[in-house]
N, C-alpha and C positions, 0 to 999 in steps of 0.2 A: 507492500499499498504507499509507504512511505519512497518505494523507489519512483512508482507512480506518478507520485505528488512530484516529487521533483523535477519531473520529466517535462511533467504537460501543466503546473500549478507555480509558475514564477512569479506572480503580479500578486494573489493574497497571502496572507499571511498564513503559517501553520501554527497548528491550536497545540497547545500543551498536552494533549492527550495522544495526537500522532506522534507528538515526539517524543514520551516518553513510553512508546510502544515500538518506534525504531530503535530507542536506547536500550531495549528488551533481546535486538536481535544484533551479536557480534558484528554480522555482516553489515548492517546499516547505522552500527554504532561505530565502526571503524571510517564510514563513507562520512558519516557528522563529522568523525574528527578530521578529515583530510579537506573540510569545507575551509576557503579561504571566506571570513562574511564582513562587508564593511557594515558599520554600525555606531550609533553616537554613545560616546565613552560615557563612562560614568562617571567621572571626573567633569564632565560638562553639564552646564546647565545656565539657563537664563538665569536673570535676579527673582523674578519671582518664584523660580524653582516649578514651573506648571510642568515639568513630567514626574516631577516626585508628586506633587499635589493630585493626579491623577490618584492616586494609590488610595486617597482620603475615602473618595466613592467605593470604593471595595470592600471599605468595612464595616459600610452600611448595609452593603449587598451579605456579607459574610454573616452578620448580624442577622438579616432577615433570616438566611437558610438555616439558620442554626435554635433561631426560634420555632420556623416550623415543624425542626425535626423532635422540638421538645414537646409541641401540640401532639404531633403525632404519639410518642410517648406517653403522654399524661391520659389520650385518649385511648392508648391500648391497656394503661394500667386503670383503667375507669377513674383517672382525678379526676372530677367534677365544679367542686365546687371554687366558684369565682377568685376566691381570697388565695387560693392555692393556685392556684393557674396564675396569677398576677405577681406575687410572690417570686415566683420562677420565671416568668417574662423581667423582672425588676433586677434579678439575679445576672440575667445575661445583659442587659442596658449598665448596670455600672462594670460589670467584666471589660465589657467594651468599649465605655468612656476611659475607663484606665489603659488600655491597651492603647487609645486616640489618644490619650494625654500624653506616652513613651513616646510615640511615632516624633510626635511633634517637637518632642524635645531632641529626636532622633535625627530632625531635619534643622533644627537650629545648632546645636551644639555639634556633630560630628559631620554630616553632609555637604550643610555647604563651607564648611570650613575646609575642606578638603578640597572645593571646587578649582584648581588651579589654573585647567586647561584656557578659559577663554582667556584671562589676564596673560598669561605666557603668549599665548598667539596673536593675540591686540601689541607686545610688546616686541615679538619678533617680525610683526608688516610695519612698526614704526620705525625699525631699524633695518631693515632691510637694504632701503636703500645706500645707505651706510656700508655697510656690507660688503654688497657687490660693490660698492667704487673701490675700497679697501683692495677686494681680490681683486680686480682690474690690475691695481698696480703692484699689486705681489702672488706671484702663481703659485706660488703654496702653499697660499690661504685657503681653505675647504670652503664651498660654497651652502651658505647655510640653507639646513631645513626645515623648511616650517612645520609648525602644525597646523590642520586644518583650522577654520574659522567656524568654520559649522558643526564642530568638536566629533567630526565623526573618520572613525579609524577602519584600517583593516586587522581582521583579530585572524590570528592562525591559531593553530594547538602545536607547539613546536618539536615534541617530540612524537607526535602523529605524521608530522610535516615529514622531518627527517624519516622516519621511519618507512614512509611513503614511498622518498625517491631513493634511499638506501635498496629497498627493496625490487627496485626495476632495475640496477646495474647488472651483468650481467659480471659476475668476478671471475667463471671459470665455463666452460664449454669442449666440447669434443676437438680434440687436437691441442689442447694448452699440455704444457707441463710444470708444474710446480710443488714444492715441497709440501704447501698445503693439499694439495691435490694426492698426496700419498697418504696425509691421514685419514682426510675424507675416504680413501678406498678400504683405508683400517678400521674407521669409525662404525662405515656402514656396511663392512662387510657380512651383517648377517640379512641384509638386504639383497638377496641375488645372488652372495658370494662373489668376493673379489682377490686379489692378490695385491700386495704393500707397495702398489707401481707409484712414482709420481708424474706418471703419463694418464692421463683424461680416456679411456678408452671407450671403444661403444660398450663393454662390459660396466664401464660407470658411469655410461648417457645409463644406460639401464636400472642401474640399482639407484640412481638420482629419481628417479622415475618413478619407483618401486616405495622409495621412500615419502614420495611428496604424494601417491596415491593411498599409500596406508597408513603411514604416520602424521603426516602432514594433511591431508586428505583437500589438496589441491589441486590445481593443473597440471598435469603431469609435460613439462616443457623439457626434462632431463639437461637443463642446465644448471649452475651454481650462483645464485645471487645472497645476498642480505641474509632472506629470508630463510635461505634451505640452513646458513650456517648457524643464523638463531635457532631454527629447531633441532640441527644436529647437538649443538649442545647442552638443548631441553630434555631432548632423547638421552646423553649422556647421565646428568643428573634423575631423571625419572626413571629411569630402567637400571641406576646402578646397579653392582651386585650387593648383597645381602655382607654389610660388614665381616660377619664370624666366618666367613670366606675366606677372611684374609688372618685369621688366629689359628697359631699353630696350635695344633691337637698332642695330648699325648702320644707317645709312640706308640702304644696298645691302640692306636686309635688310628685304622688303616684308611678311614674313608674322610677324605680330605685331599687336597690340593696340593698341600705339599709332600714331599716326600719325607715317610716314618721310618727311615732305616737307624734315626740316632746318630749316622757319623758324617753326613751335609748338614748344611745349612738349609736344607729342604730343597736347594734345585740341582743337586748334584754339585760336583768340583771342576768343572769343566776341562775333565779328559778326555781322552782317544779325538780330542779334536783333527788327527793328521792321521784318520784313521777314513777318509772317503774313499783316496783313489780313483776320482773320478766315477766311480761307479753310481747310480740310482739306487741300485737295487737296495732296500729297504732296511735291510738285515746286515749292512756293510756301515749303516748311521749310526754307528754307537756313541756318537759325541755326545754331550753331557750339555748340553744348551743351557744357556745363562736365565734360566727362568719359565713361564708358559707361554706363549706364541699371541700377541694381544688381538690377534684376527679371533684367534678362540674364544678369548673372553668376550668381544665384542660382539662376536655372533651370538653369544650366550644371553646378554642383554636384550639383541634381537628374540630371541626365542622367546624368554620374558615379556616381552611386550606383545606378540603374537598370540602367548597365550594369554594373556588379560584382554587383546583384542577381540577373540574368536569368544568373550563368555568361558572360555574349556571347561569342563570337570576336571582338567590336566594341571597340575602346578610344579614351578621349579621347586623342590624339595634342598637337594645340596649337593656340589659335586664331589664322587663319592671317590673317585680315584686320580688325580691329577697329575705329579711328578712321581717317576720313580728311578731311582738313579743305580750305578751298577750296582755297588753294593748291598741294595735293594733287589734287584734279581738276583743275584747269592743269595740272601738270604729267605728269597723263594722260589729259589728254583724256576725263574724266567728267564727269554729269551728275550722279551719283545725291546725293542727302541725305541715306539714310537712315543711313546709315556715319558719320554726323556725332554718333555716340554712339549711337545708337537699335538697332545693327543688329552680326551678329557673324559671322562665316566659321568655320566648325571643320573643321577636317581628325579624320582616322580612322584608329585602326588597322585591322588585322585580321591574328589570330595573332600583331599583335604586329610588323607592317608594315603602314605607310602604304598604303592603299588608295583608285585613283581609278576606283573602277569604278561608274559611274552606278544600276548596278543597287543595289551595296552603299548608298549614299547615298539610294534612294526606299526601301530595307528599313530604313534608321535611321531615317528621317523618319516612317516609317508608323508602325514598331513600339516608337518611342522619345518621336518629339516631340509628334507627334499622339494616340497611345496615352494618352501619362503627363503631357505638358503640356499637351494641347490646343489643341495648336497647327493654325493652319488654313493654307491654300495662296495662295497670289498675291493677299492683298487684296484678295478680293472682298468684294461688297455684304452687308452683314449678319454682318461679319468685324471690327467695333470691339470695341476694350475686349482685343482677343485676341492670342496672339504668331501672329504669320503667317510662313510658309516660301516660302520662293523656290523651285520648283521646275527638276526640272531643263532642261521646256522653255522655263522664262523663262532659263535659263543656269547655275545652278548642278550642273554634271555630275559634278564628284569633289569637291564641298564641301557643306555641310549650313551653308545660312545663314537665321538668323533672326532675328527683329527686335522691336520696340515701336513701330513708327510707327503703327501703326491705333487705338493709345489716345489718350483727347481731353487737350488740351491740357494738364487741370488735373492729370491724371497722368502730365505731362511737364514739371512746376518744374525749376527745378533743382537741388533739394534732394537728389531722387532719383537724379545721378547720382556718378559716383564717378572718384578718379583712382590708389586704391591700396588696399591691403590692408583698410590699417584705416578706411578709411570703407567700404569694401563691408562688412565684418562689423562693423563698430561695436560697442557694448559687449555683455557676455551679458544675454541676456532679462532673466535669474534677476535680475541687478542695477538693473534699471530698476523694477521691481515695486514 
């Protein structure tokens, strides 16, 4: 309704009710915030205070409205005695006389002394010729900007206007290259899956579109403007991992992000870095990476978001297994290498209670990890540089295992791994621009 009025009704004033209704809707409220309005300043009035005196008549209207309401109430309560009704009306008259008296004092003691506009405008008009004459003889003298003599000025909402203009500036688009793009590729990795490259690729564009559609709920442009930057920072805070995930638990607790071996700091000792031999076979990747890959944890934020967005019966419970160093493998007779920073096992609740159902895990893998993260299954050929899932057939029966073991080595640099919340989240993107 407000948008229609805005288009066709540019002469008649909007009613108070129309503005209130418009402000209840975020879209129209934002439009109102972006309006530039020319209106008479509150610091301007004629000597008679004509515009302020117009309010005097409103007191009488309000008094009559209140009397009508009170009379209706008296009728409902069956109070018919005239003296009782007169007492009630007299109380209304007395209350309004008190309000009117205070209003007259308000005009005389506060409003009138604050009306500086007209005096300044007249003084500027009188000195304009002198100022301009001086400016002609001295080119460094700025030209005086006079206040309008009718008291009218343009009013804007500065925050809303800055947000409006910033939101329309394209910061990054497909084909661009920047370190901030690398951060975007990491922080939105859970929206379609991506690798930590500083290039704005087609995967980046599709990832931005998914984020705009699902999280921001705006038109999919696939470009990064200030609105996208702000939304990513908001997403980071709103769906951050629970703080207890960063608390190292007792050695007897094998269900945590940290390695429970008792011999390392929770994230290995950076051993076996020289044992790649240029071969991508996972079994040869014995290097103990310095933490958990950030893309894994940012993807987990997206999982938490999507479960909430869909009002799912499932919810994130905890990281059940994160890091396992070389010593931990010896303690448990394991040979796996992807849990040295490149994999996470996740437990989930169903209706608030831990579920161990294989069917539930399969549903989560399909409906969340595959659908939204773009994760594939069981490290098959052609699935490089993708999130991968371990299927129930491979052993993940009561948890969801996902990893980045199929990322190229260029995307597995030490700098992409973190040991704490601060390193995971880093600085807000807006502060990096």
